[in-house]
DOSENU-613173 format. One record per residue: residue number from 1; y negated, x, z negated of N, C-alpha, C, O in turn. Coordinates in nm, 3 decimals. Atoms other than C-alpha are relative to their C-alpha. Layout:
N
SITE     i      n.c2      n.c1      n.c3     ca.c2     ca.c1     ca.c3      c.c2      c.c1      c.c3      o.c2      o.c1      o.c3
SITE   NUM         Y         X         Z         Y         X         Z         Y         X         Z         Y         X         Z
...
This chain:
115
SITE     i      n.c2      n.c1      n.c3     ca.c2     ca.c1     ca.c3      c.c2      c.c1      c.c3      o.c2      o.c1      o.c3
SITE     1     0.119     0.083     0.000     0.000     0.000     0.000    -0.125     0.087     0.000    -0.134     0.181    -0.079
SITE     2     0.125    -0.075     0.004    -0.343     0.134     0.081    -0.103    -0.078    -0.079    -0.074    -0.186    -0.129
SITE     3     0.105     0.061     0.082    -0.673     0.049    -0.091    -0.050    -0.132     0.055    -0.112    -0.208    -0.019
SITE     4     0.049     0.124    -0.059    -0.747    -0.236     0.151     0.091    -0.119    -0.029     0.048    -0.234    -0.019
SITE     5    -0.093     0.110     0.025    -0.437    -0.438     0.062    -0.028    -0.063    -0.135    -0.078     0.003    -0.227
SITE     6     0.017     0.069     0.126    -0.451    -0.698    -0.209     0.124     0.023    -0.084     0.234     0.038    -0.031
SITE     7    -0.117    -0.013     0.086    -0.228    -0.658    -0.512     0.073    -0.133     0.000     0.019    -0.236     0.040
SITE     8    -0.084     0.119    -0.005     0.053    -0.906    -0.554    -0.054    -0.113    -0.086    -0.033    -0.229    -0.054
SITE     9     0.048     0.103     0.091    -0.119    -1.090    -0.840    -0.131    -0.065     0.042    -0.165    -0.171    -0.009
SITE    10     0.129     0.055    -0.039    -0.454    -1.148    -0.667     0.018    -0.108     0.106     0.083    -0.084     0.208
SITE    11    -0.009     0.104    -0.103    -0.484    -1.477    -0.481    -0.093     0.034     0.115    -0.194     0.102     0.095
SITE    12     0.090    -0.026    -0.113    -0.635    -1.462    -0.134    -0.133    -0.072    -0.020    -0.140    -0.173    -0.091
SITE    13     0.134     0.060     0.009    -1.005    -1.542    -0.100     0.005    -0.140     0.060     0.040    -0.156     0.177
SITE    14    -0.007     0.136    -0.054    -1.027    -1.920    -0.065    -0.100    -0.019     0.112    -0.208     0.041     0.114
SITE    15     0.083     0.025    -0.117    -1.173    -2.049     0.258    -0.139    -0.054    -0.037    -0.236    -0.012     0.025
SITE    16     0.135     0.047     0.031    -1.461    -2.241     0.092    -0.092     0.110    -0.050    -0.211     0.110    -0.017
SITE    17     0.086    -0.108     0.050    -1.587    -1.930    -0.086    -0.043     0.089     0.115    -0.159     0.131     0.121
SITE    18     0.035    -0.082    -0.115    -1.575    -1.728     0.236    -0.102    -0.071     0.087    -0.194    -0.008     0.140
SITE    19     0.096     0.076    -0.080    -1.759    -2.006     0.418    -0.137    -0.003    -0.067    -0.239     0.004     0.000
SITE    20     0.127     0.000     0.073    -2.025    -2.019     0.145    -0.069     0.134     0.013    -0.191     0.140     0.027
SITE    21     0.060    -0.132    -0.014    -2.077    -1.643     0.167    -0.054     0.020     0.142    -0.160     0.079     0.159
SITE    22     0.048    -0.012    -0.138    -2.108    -1.660     0.546    -0.127    -0.084     0.020    -0.218    -0.042     0.091
SITE    23     0.118     0.084    -0.010    -2.358    -1.947     0.513    -0.120     0.067    -0.068    -0.231     0.062    -0.015
SITE    24     0.109    -0.065     0.072    -2.565    -1.753     0.258    -0.054     0.118     0.080    -0.175     0.142     0.079
SITE    25     0.045    -0.114    -0.079    -2.578    -1.449     0.487    -0.084    -0.045     0.119    -0.176     0.026     0.160
SITE    26     0.075     0.047    -0.116    -2.708    -1.658     0.777    -0.136    -0.057    -0.039    -0.221    -0.077     0.048
SITE    27     0.125     0.059     0.045    -2.992    -1.802     0.564    -0.105     0.104    -0.038    -0.217     0.068    -0.076
SITE    28     0.094    -0.104     0.040    -3.158    -1.466     0.496    -0.102     0.025     0.109    -0.076     0.001     0.227
SITE    29     0.102    -0.038    -0.095    -3.480    -1.353     0.658    -0.090    -0.118     0.038    -0.066    -0.232    -0.002
SITE    30     0.092     0.106    -0.040    -3.764    -1.547     0.814     0.062    -0.094     0.101     0.156    -0.059     0.172
SITE    31    -0.049     0.099    -0.096    -3.707    -1.861     1.014    -0.043     0.040     0.141    -0.152     0.096     0.158
SITE    32     0.037    -0.035    -0.138    -3.705    -1.813     1.392    -0.129    -0.068     0.046    -0.204    -0.011     0.125
SITE    33     0.123     0.070    -0.041    -3.983    -2.073     1.431    -0.123     0.077    -0.049    -0.223     0.085     0.022
SITE    34     0.112    -0.075     0.055    -4.210    -1.865     1.207    -0.022     0.129     0.078    -0.136     0.166     0.106
SITE    35     0.014    -0.121    -0.081    -4.139    -1.548     1.403    -0.059    -0.031     0.137    -0.141     0.045     0.188
SITE    36     0.054     0.040    -0.129    -4.211    -1.730     1.727    -0.149    -0.033    -0.011    -0.227     0.001     0.078
SITE    37     0.142     0.032     0.021    -4.541    -1.861     1.587    -0.083     0.128    -0.019    -0.194     0.136     0.033
SITE    38     0.072    -0.127     0.017    -4.644    -1.508     1.479    -0.012     0.074     0.134    -0.116     0.134     0.162
SITE    39     0.005    -0.063    -0.132    -4.557    -1.376     1.825    -0.106    -0.066     0.088    -0.185     0.002     0.153
SITE    40     0.098     0.073    -0.082    -4.761    -1.648     1.996    -0.142     0.028    -0.049    -0.234     0.041     0.032
SITE    41     0.133    -0.032     0.055    -5.054    -1.579     1.761    -0.044     0.138     0.047    -0.160     0.157     0.083
SITE    42     0.033    -0.134    -0.046    -5.039    -1.210     1.853    -0.035     0.005     0.147    -0.128     0.074     0.187
SITE    43     0.029     0.003    -0.144    -5.028    -1.283     2.225    -0.138    -0.060     0.025    -0.216    -0.009     0.105
SITE    44     0.131     0.062    -0.018    -5.327    -1.514     2.198    -0.113     0.087    -0.053    -0.219     0.096     0.009
SITE    45     0.106    -0.081     0.060    -5.524    -1.281     1.971    -0.032     0.123     0.084    -0.147     0.167     0.088
SITE    46     0.023    -0.120    -0.081    -5.480    -0.982     2.203    -0.019    -0.033     0.148    -0.011     0.056     0.232
SITE    47     0.022     0.041    -0.137    -5.545    -1.181     2.522    -0.148     0.017     0.036    -0.234     0.021    -0.052
SITE    48     0.134    -0.033    -0.047    -5.856    -1.122     2.734    -0.111    -0.093    -0.049    -0.211    -0.041    -0.100
SITE    49     0.116     0.081     0.037    -6.073    -1.427     2.658    -0.039     0.014    -0.148    -0.158     0.015    -0.180
SITE    50     0.035    -0.012     0.141    -6.050    -1.391     2.281    -0.048     0.140    -0.037    -0.126     0.156    -0.130
SITE    51     0.049    -0.135     0.027    -6.101    -1.015     2.290    -0.147     0.016     0.039    -0.217     0.098    -0.019
SITE    52     0.140    -0.010    -0.041    -6.433    -1.066     2.467    -0.095    -0.050    -0.109    -0.213    -0.015    -0.108
SITE    53     0.082     0.046     0.112    -6.560    -1.241     2.153    -0.045     0.121    -0.083    -0.157     0.122    -0.135
SITE    54     0.029    -0.115     0.085    -6.548    -0.904     1.973    -0.074     0.110     0.075    -0.114     0.209     0.013
SITE    55     0.070    -0.103    -0.078    -6.712    -0.705     2.256    -0.150    -0.025    -0.006    -0.209    -0.089     0.081
SITE    56     0.144     0.016     0.020    -7.067    -0.693     2.125    -0.058     0.134    -0.044     0.014     0.224    -0.086
SITE    57     0.068    -0.124     0.041    -7.323    -0.423     2.051    -0.028    -0.003    -0.149    -0.143     0.003    -0.193
SITE    58     0.010     0.005     0.145    -7.255    -0.438     1.680     0.092     0.109    -0.053     0.197     0.137     0.005
SITE    59    -0.086    -0.102     0.060    -7.118    -0.167     1.458     0.035    -0.041    -0.143    -0.044    -0.105    -0.213
SITE    60    -0.047     0.025     0.135    -6.917    -0.194     1.138     0.030     0.137    -0.061     0.121     0.207    -0.017
SITE    61    -0.010    -0.133     0.063    -6.953     0.113     0.914    -0.012     0.111     0.103     0.054     0.213     0.093
SITE    62     0.023    -0.099    -0.103    -7.072     0.302     1.219     0.101    -0.001     0.113     0.093     0.081     0.204
SITE    63    -0.102     0.010    -0.105    -6.774     0.200     1.433    -0.028    -0.123     0.085    -0.075    -0.225     0.034
SITE    64     0.020     0.118    -0.086    -6.792    -0.032     1.735     0.087    -0.117    -0.048     0.196    -0.096    -0.102
SITE    65    -0.068     0.120     0.050    -6.685    -0.391     1.658     0.136    -0.023     0.065     0.230    -0.064    -0.004
SITE    66    -0.126     0.029    -0.069    -6.409    -0.417     1.922     0.119     0.077    -0.057     0.220     0.014    -0.088
SITE    67    -0.115    -0.069     0.060    -6.181    -0.138     1.788     0.029    -0.043    -0.144     0.144    -0.049    -0.185
SITE    68    -0.019     0.047     0.137    -6.238    -0.256     1.431     0.071    -0.135     0.000     0.161    -0.158    -0.080
SITE    69    -0.064     0.132    -0.010    -6.144    -0.612     1.531     0.145     0.013     0.044     0.232    -0.056    -0.009
SITE    70    -0.138    -0.020    -0.044    -5.833    -0.491     1.717     0.088     0.048    -0.116     0.198    -0.002    -0.135
SITE    71    -0.077    -0.051     0.112    -5.718    -0.296     1.414     0.018    -0.107    -0.107     0.126    -0.117    -0.166
SITE    72    -0.010     0.105     0.102    -5.792    -0.587     1.178     0.100    -0.109     0.042     0.178    -0.157    -0.041
SITE    73    -0.095     0.101    -0.049    -5.599    -0.835     1.396     0.142     0.055    -0.010     0.234    -0.014    -0.053
SITE    74    -0.131    -0.064     0.005    -5.308    -0.591     1.423     0.052     0.008    -0.144     0.167    -0.025    -0.171
SITE    75    -0.039    -0.010     0.141    -5.303    -0.530     1.046     0.030    -0.138    -0.059     0.121    -0.152    -0.140
SITE    76    -0.026     0.135     0.048    -5.323    -0.904     0.980     0.134    -0.054     0.047     0.204    -0.121    -0.029
SITE    77    -0.130     0.044    -0.050    -5.022    -0.973     1.202     0.115     0.071    -0.073     0.217     0.010    -0.103
SITE    78    -0.103    -0.073     0.074    -4.822    -0.701     1.027     0.012    -0.055    -0.142     0.123    -0.071    -0.193
SITE    79    -0.004     0.057     0.135    -4.918    -0.841     0.685     0.066    -0.138     0.000     0.144    -0.169    -0.090
SITE    80    -0.062     0.133    -0.008    -4.820    -1.194     0.792     0.150     0.012     0.023     0.227    -0.065    -0.034
SITE    81    -0.142    -0.021    -0.022    -4.485    -1.066     0.918     0.070     0.050    -0.126     0.183     0.011    -0.154
SITE    82    -0.058    -0.050     0.125    -4.425    -0.880     0.591     0.016    -0.112    -0.101     0.119    -0.121    -0.168
SITE    83    -0.009     0.113     0.093    -4.500    -1.191     0.385     0.110    -0.096     0.045     0.186    -0.146    -0.038
SITE    84    -0.102     0.092    -0.051    -4.281    -1.405     0.609     0.140     0.057    -0.019     0.235    -0.018    -0.043
SITE    85    -0.132    -0.061     0.016    -3.994    -1.156     0.585     0.044     0.005    -0.144     0.164     0.000    -0.171
SITE    86    -0.035    -0.006     0.142    -4.007    -1.137     0.206     0.037    -0.135    -0.056     0.116    -0.143    -0.150
SITE    87    -0.030     0.134     0.050    -3.993    -1.512     0.155     0.127    -0.050     0.064     0.131    -0.081     0.183
SITE    88    -0.127     0.053    -0.050    -3.635    -1.622     0.189     0.013    -0.142    -0.047    -0.023    -0.174    -0.160
SITE    89    -0.014     0.140     0.042    -3.557    -1.990     0.186     0.098    -0.010    -0.116     0.202     0.055    -0.118
SITE    90    -0.085     0.021     0.116    -3.409    -2.105    -0.142     0.090    -0.120     0.027     0.073    -0.227    -0.031
SITE    91    -0.092     0.107    -0.035    -3.133    -2.310     0.009     0.114    -0.001    -0.099     0.164     0.104    -0.139
SITE    92    -0.115     0.011     0.089    -2.864    -2.439    -0.216     0.126     0.025     0.082     0.129    -0.002     0.202
SITE    93    -0.123    -0.023    -0.075    -2.511    -2.340    -0.123     0.058    -0.131     0.047     0.035    -0.235    -0.014
SITE    94    -0.055     0.126    -0.053    -2.324    -2.594     0.085     0.101    -0.059    -0.098     0.170     0.014    -0.170
SITE    95    -0.097     0.070     0.084    -2.119    -2.853    -0.099     0.129    -0.009     0.080     0.135    -0.072     0.186
SITE    96    -0.128    -0.006    -0.070    -1.761    -2.792    -0.002     0.103    -0.080    -0.077     0.099    -0.084    -0.200
SITE    97    -0.104     0.075     0.070    -1.461    -3.011    -0.080     0.095     0.094    -0.073     0.116     0.208    -0.032
SITE    98    -0.096    -0.078     0.076    -1.215    -2.888    -0.340     0.133     0.005     0.073     0.170    -0.089     0.144
SITE    99    -0.134    -0.011    -0.058    -0.878    -2.763    -0.228     0.096    -0.087    -0.080     0.071    -0.118    -0.197
SITE   100    -0.103     0.075     0.071    -0.571    -2.963    -0.316     0.063     0.092    -0.103     0.096     0.206    -0.073
SITE   101    -0.060    -0.079     0.106    -0.433    -2.842    -0.644    -0.099     0.087    -0.076    -0.060     0.154    -0.171
SITE   102     0.100    -0.079     0.071    -0.759    -2.677    -0.750    -0.030    -0.068    -0.133    -0.031    -0.191    -0.141
SITE   103     0.028     0.063     0.130    -0.842    -2.729    -1.117    -0.133    -0.074     0.004    -0.231    -0.026     0.061
SITE   104     0.120     0.083     0.006    -1.097    -3.002    -1.179    -0.082     0.041    -0.122    -0.026     0.081    -0.224
SITE   105     0.086    -0.027     0.114    -1.394    -2.944    -1.405     0.011    -0.117    -0.098     0.006    -0.233    -0.059
SITE   106    -0.009     0.102     0.104    -1.360    -3.130    -1.733    -0.137    -0.016    -0.063    -0.196     0.081    -0.110
SITE   107     0.127     0.026     0.065    -1.675    -3.293    -1.862     0.028    -0.066    -0.133     0.117    -0.151    -0.145
SITE   108    -0.021     0.057     0.133    -1.702    -3.377    -2.227    -0.077    -0.130    -0.012    -0.195    -0.137     0.025
SITE   109     0.063     0.130     0.025    -1.777    -3.736    -2.314    -0.056     0.002    -0.142     0.009     0.051    -0.233
SITE   110     0.052     0.006     0.137    -2.005    -3.793    -2.611     0.087    -0.094    -0.082     0.137    -0.194    -0.031
SITE   111    -0.083     0.087     0.083    -1.817    -3.942    -2.904    -0.061    -0.139    -0.011    -0.183    -0.157    -0.019
SITE   112     0.046     0.138     0.010    -1.835    -4.317    -2.924    -0.055    -0.024    -0.140    -0.002     0.025    -0.239
SITE   113     0.061     0.029     0.130    -2.058    -4.447    -3.200     0.088    -0.099    -0.076     0.144    -0.192    -0.018
SITE   114    -0.079     0.089     0.085    -1.881    -4.613    -3.490    -0.083    -0.126    -0.028    -0.204    -0.118    -0.046
SITE   115     0.076     0.124     0.027    -1.972    -4.979    -3.550    -0.044    -0.014    -0.142    -0.108    -0.113    -0.177
């Protein structure tokens, strides 16, 4: 027997637990809709008509406005992506049916009041 084999006393991993772990792994990370929205925002922000808004004879701390605006938009998109990536949805694990023969949870009933 090598290290990958299960010992004789260990039961195999039940299918519901494996399915729950696979479901939990697929729920990590940002939602695809959010990533698509950030991408579309970046495309629009770096597109020609909106960039012309920042092309003015104004300086910010001695720097032209257009490069400062480009850097600020770029940094804002990176910050939004970082925030979106850190927030993972708090989805509850899926409710799976019990296997036949699995032990049932016993709930305690409060004692009946005496008359």
